[in-house]
N, C-alpha and C positions, 0 to 999 in steps of 0.2 A: 504493500500500500504506500510505500515511500514515494512512488511516482505520481500518486493521486492525492494532492494536498487538500482538496475540497472535501468537506464532510458529506456532501451530496454523493460523491463517488462511493464512499464507504456504505452509505445506505442503499445505493443502487445495487452494488455487488451482493450485499446481504439479502436484499429482496429477491434478486434473481436466483440466488442459491436456494432459499427457502421455498420459493414458488416451484422450482424444479423438483425438489424432493417431494413436496406435497402433491404435485401433479402425478408423479410416479405412483404414489400410494393410491390416489383417486383412480388412475388408470387400471391398477390391479383390481380394485374392488368393483369397478364398473364392468369388468370382463367376467366377474363371477356370476353376474346376473344374466349373461348371454347363454341361452340354451343351445346345446349342440344339435345341429340339424341332422336328422336321420333320413335315409332313403326309405321308400315304401317297403323294401325287404328287411329293414331294420339295421342295415349297415350305416356307419358314420359317413356323412357326405364329405366329399373332398372339395378342395378350393378351386378345382379346375386346372391345377398345374400338374402335368403329367410328363415324366421323362422316361426315355428308353422304352416307350410303348406301354409299359404296365406299372411304372413306379409313380404312384399317386401321392400327392400331399394332402393328408387328411386334416379335418378340422376338429381334432380332439381337444378337450378341455386341458388347461394347464395341470400338470401333476401337483398334488397337494404339497409334496416336499419342496418343489421349486417355488410355489407360491409363498410358503412360510420363509424360505431362505431369502426371497426377494423382500418380504416385509421386514424381516429382521435386519437386513442390510440398510433399509431406509431408517429404521429406528436407531441403528448404530450410528448412522451419519448424523442424525439430530443430536444424539447424546454427545458425540465427538465435538460437534460445533458449539455445544454448551461448555464443554470442559476445556477445549483448546481453541486457539485463534483460527479463524476461517471465515467468519462472517464480517467481511470488511475490516474495519479497525478494531472490532470487538476482541479483547485480549483473551477471553475465556476465563472461567472462574478459578482455574488452577494457576493462572499467571505464567504459563509456559511460553518461552520464546526460544528460537534457535540461537539468537544472540546470547541469551542468558545461559543456555546449555554450553555454547562454545566457551564463554568466559569462565564458567565453572570448571570445564575440562582443562582449560589453560591454567587456571589457578592451581588446580590439583597437580598438574604436571610440573609447574614451577616450584611448588612446595616440595615435591619429591626430588627435584634436581638441585635444590638449594645446597645440600652438602657437597655436591660436585663443584659448584661454583664458589663456595664460601671463601676459599683461600685467595681467590683472585679479587674479591671485593676489597680486601685490606691492602692490596698492592697498588702502586702507582700505575697509570696507564702505560708508561714507557716500559715498566717491568713486565706487565702482562703481555705487551706486544713482543717482548723478547722470549717469552715462554713458548716453545714449539707446540705443546699440547693446547695451550690457550689459543694460539693462532689457528689451529685446526678447528677448534670449536667456533671461533669467531668467523672463520670462512664459511662454515655450514650455516651459521646464523645469517650471514650476508647473502648466501645463495637462496635462502628461504625467504628473506624479508626485503632485500635490496636489489637483487639482480634483475628483477622485472623492469626497473627503470635504468639502473646504472650499468647493466650488463654483467655477465658472469665474471668478466675480467676487470670489472670496475672502471672500464674505459669510457663509460657514458655514451652519449649519443646526442643528436640535435635536441636541445632543450634540457638535457640531463647531464650534469657536470661529470667530468672525468675526475675520479678520486685518486688517481695515481700520479698526477703531474705536479702536485705541490701548490696549485693555484686554487685559492679558497674564496668563495663569495662571502662567507661569514666568519672567516678565520680558521686556521688549521691547527690551533692549539688543542690539546686533549679536552680542555674545558668547553671550547666552542663546538667541537665535534659532538661531544656528549649532549650539549644543549640542543644541537640541531636534530640529533636522533630522538631525544626525549620529547621535545616540545614541537618539533616540526618547524618549517619555515614557510613564509608566504611572501614571494617576491612579486613586485608590481613595477612594470615600466609603463608610465602613463603615455597616452597619446598626446600629440602636439598639434591640435587643430589650428592654433594661431599661426603656424608656419605654412607658407605656401610651398608648392612642389619644388621650386627652384632653391629655396632656402634648405629644404630637406636634403636635396641632392648635394648642396654645398657642405652641409654639416656631415653628411655621410663620407664625403671625400676627406674632410678634416679628420674624422675619427679613423679612417683607414690610414691616413698619414702618420698617426700617432704610433702605429706599430710597424712602420716602414713599408707599407704596401703601396703599389703604384697608384698615383692619383693625378687629377688635373690640378696643378698648383694654384691656378687662379680661383678655382672653386674652393679648394682647401683653405686659401687665405680668407675668402669671404665666410666660409664655414666656421673658422675660428671665432669670429665675432658672434655668430649665431650660437655657438657652443657656450661661450661665456655668458650669454644672456639667458640661456634656457636650460643648460645641463649641469652647471657647476654645483648646484644645490645638492645633487646626489653624487655625481662622479668626482666632484672636487675641481678646483681651478687647474690642477695638474693632471686631471683625468685618471688619477690613481685609484679611484673608487672609494667605497666606505663599507667596511665589514659590519658596521652596526646595522645598516639597513640592507645589506646584500647587494649594493651597487657595484658592478664589476669594474675592475681595472681595465681601462681601454688602451693601455700602452704595452701590454705584455704578450701580445700575439696569441692569446688564448680566447677562443670565441665559443660562446654557448650555442648560438643559432647560426653561425656562419659569418664570414668576413667579406662576402661580396657586396658590392655597392647596392644591388637590388635587395639583398637581405637586410642591410642596415636601413635602407629607405623604408622597407616594410615595417621594421621594428619601430622607427620613429613615427611613422604614419599611423600604425594600428596599435602600438603598444604591445606589451607582453605580460602574460600572467603565468606564474609558476607556483607550484605547491609541493612542498616536501611534507608528507603526512607525519604526524606525531606517532611515535611508537610506544609511548608510556602505557597505553591501554592494551598493547599487544605483547610487549616484551617486559619481562621482570627487570628490576634494577641490576640484577646479577648478569643477565644476558646483555643488557645495554652496556655494561662495563666491558664485557668481552668484545662486543661488536665495535665499540669505540676504539678499543686497542687495535683491533684488526684494521679498521679504516685508517687510523692514524699511522699504522705501520706501513700501509701501502705506499705512502710518499715519504717515509722516513726509513730509508734502508739501513742506516747505521744504527743498529739497535744497541742500547746499553746492556750490560751484563744482567742476566736475570737474578732476581733476589733469591737468596738461598732459602 
C-alpha cells in the first residue's frame, strides 16, 4: 500500500477483496438450489459438449466434499484478513508485518553474532582494517549491503562514488566514513534557472579547465566570472569543495557523473540528486564498525600493525 497514499485506495482495495469473497460464497449456495436435469430415461442430462464421439460432459451436482472445502476456504480467507494485513491498510488484529518479522530476525541474528564481533568494537578503525579476518568479514558485509551501488570492487559507477581512489565527498577519515554509513547522506546540486544557455556553457568550460581538460579559453574566462557569482557558496572560491555538505572538489580530475562538456551542462541545467541510505536500521553497530574499517582500508593501503 506504500504506492497508494490516499485512504480512498485502501478502502477500495478492501471493498473489492470482501465483495469477491462474499460473491464466491453466494455463488456456491445459489448453485445448491439448481436441480439436476434428468432425461426421460432417468439419466443425468449432459451440457451438450461431446468429445471423441461418446465422451459427454454431464451436468452432475457438485460433490459435497468439494462444496465444504470451497466454503471452508472462503471462511479461512475472512479469518486470515481479520488477523493479518490484507484489507488495504488495515494492519490486522495480530499486528503482523513483514517489516517487523524481518527486523526481529535481524535483531536475533545480530545478538547471536555479537560475541564474534565484540573484540573489534574496542579496537580503532585502523587496527580493525589491519586484521585479515576482520577485512574478510567487512568484505562480505560490503558485498551484501554496498555492492549494489558501488560495485563488487568498490569502483563505483556514474553517480556512485569510487571508494578506492582516496577522493571523498564527505571526508575519508574513519569518523566521517562511519557517519556516512550510519546516518546516510543526501546530496543536492541545485538547478540554475537564472543562467542562460551561453553562461552554462561558459561555466562548464571553466570547470573543465580546473582539472586540465581541453576547453575554449574565451568561454572559460567568461565562465570564471559566472562561477564566482553562482558556485563558490558550495564549491568554494578555489573550487576545492566542502566535505561538510558533500560539495565535490572540481580540481582533482575525479568526476561523479562525467567530465564532458555536455554532462556538466546537464548537471548545471537540471541539477543532481543523490542519496546514500542510512544503514543504522539494517546493520548493528558491530557490523558498521567492520564495514567502516573495510571501506577505509580500500584507499589506505599502508595498514598499521594490528593490535595484539
